[in-house]
C-alpha positions, 0 to 999 in steps of 0.5 A: 501760411506755413504753419505745420509744414516741414522744409528741408533747407539745403544751403549751398556754398557761396557768399550768399549762404549768410542770408540762409540764416535769415531765411531760416528765421523768415520760415520759422516765424510763418510757422514752418519747421526747418531742418538745415543740411550744409554742403561742405562748401557752405560750411567755409561761410556758416557753421552747422552750429549756427544754422542748427541753433536758428532751426532747433534741429541739428544740422546734417552734413555728412552723407556717411554719418554713422548715426543717420545712416543706421536708419538709411538717413539720406532717404528719410531726409528725402521723404520727411518734409513738405518741400526742399528749398535750396538756398543759395543754389550755386552754379556747381550745385545746380550743375550736380543736380541737372545731372543727377549727381549724388556725391554728397548728402545734399545731391543724394537727397535731391536726387532721391526726393519726390518732394517739390523743389524750390531753388534760389540761385546766387552766383557772379554775374558772368557765371550766371549768364554762362550758357552752361548755367542756362542749360542747366537751369533749363533742365532743372525747370524741365524737371519740375524744379521751381525757381526764385531769383536771382535779383540784379545788384552788385556782387561780392567782386565789384560787379554789377548784374543779375546773380544775387540771391533773392531776398529771404522774404522773397524765397519765404513768399515763393515757398508759400506760393509752392505749397499752396497747392500741396496737401497741408497736414492740416487740410485746408482750414483757414485758407479762404480760397481752398478749392477755388480756381482763380484766373488772372492776367498781368503785365503789358502786351506787346503789339508788333509793328514790324519784326523789331518794333511794337506798341506797349506800355509801361506796366511791370506786372508786379500787382498782378504777379502779387495778386496771383502769389497771394491767391495761391497762398489762400489755396486757390488753383491759379493760373496767370496769363502774363505778358512780357514781364521782368519778373520770375514766375510765382512759385507753384502757379501755373503760368501762360506766357503771351505777347499779344492782346489777341493771345491773351484772350485765346489763353484767357478763354482756354484757362476758363472755368474759373470762380474768380477772374482777375484782369490786372494786365495793362492790355494795349487798346490798339495794334498796328493794322497790318504788322509789316514782314520786314523792318520799316525803313526811313524813306525821306524825312516823312515817317511811314503811315501807321494804321491802327486797330482795335484789339479785343476787349478781354475784360468786357468779353469775359464779363459779358459772356452768357455762358461760363461766366466767372461768378466774380469778374474784376477789372483794373483801371489805370488812369492818369486823371479823374480816376474814380469817375473813369472807373466808374464808366468803366464798370458800367461799359464792361459789365464786370463786378468790381474795378480796382482803380489807380493813378498811374500818371508819372508823379505817382510812380505806380507803374514799375513801382513797389507801392500802390494806392487803389480804389475799389469801385462797385455798383454800391459805392467807392472804397479809397485805400491808403498808399500800400506796397503792392504785396500788401495790396494784393493780400487785401484784394484777395481777401476781399475777393474771397469774401465777395464770393462767399456772399 
């Protein structure tokens, strides 16, 4: 998906710098050309020779390189690429970016560029959670910098928490998402959804009972987010309407964050028109009939009565529109028994074109898990897919949706 793209890779100084070498390999196997810049600190962990050998390009390290600067090299580096990736983005490097420093080659290039920038933070958990780092992160995202990670896990200092560099495959996929909406030197040839608008919902909804309690479900949003990234990689202009999830926003995609079903419906309607609408979110069917203004307190041994009201049916509302209905409307059916039968009934009731059904019973491990086995239910019949990781499910679904739209 990166064939012919040029990536400028800024490697920051941290123990995770060794993963940047694998990232180079992942980007190049997708067809990208990679040009590396190493900070002085990065050279304490990996060598310029290692990066250059894997990139097939000289590694740049010095702002005052006499050969490079005879052609104002830092400006050329800042222009001659499709995107800049900073991995690892250390706390120090993020701070210098946020405050506009230009005291070495890496920060000078980052300040001089108009290219899209993706950072992959990596640092100690306490450094990541420090208010200063979070302020710098907020400043960078306001400036349009995209972020992938960090992940949660064990640290080099025998600590545990958020701060681990995203895996090279995750970063490579984020680069694909970032560039999916950028003009390609080869145009949009081969991208199945080039020029199409795709609307996707993902994750759960949280329906408040009182200021501290809510009704929800165990949806992680992984499948919906993966579909959004796959659609963007095929050239679509994607709007992702996401309920509360613990996932990073897919790079290069417009994301609208919501909490409740009513907010989700409002965001969906605002995102129309679309060529494809994919409703992967696990929307709560009910909400509390009246949200308590204060935390409900125990009163003796009896629980307070909880009256429920129906939430809006987002899938049916859009599928049954008489004006402005997307040409392809896809629903999801998460079932714990009689999966296909319930999906066929849902297809008839909702009026959509396709239902993607799956078994979410506890034994399946689908809710919150990394894999999925789906059934495609249409009026013509049922197609059963094998157990696959959710990213592969997403890629296959997007290819199928593109075929349906074209046919």
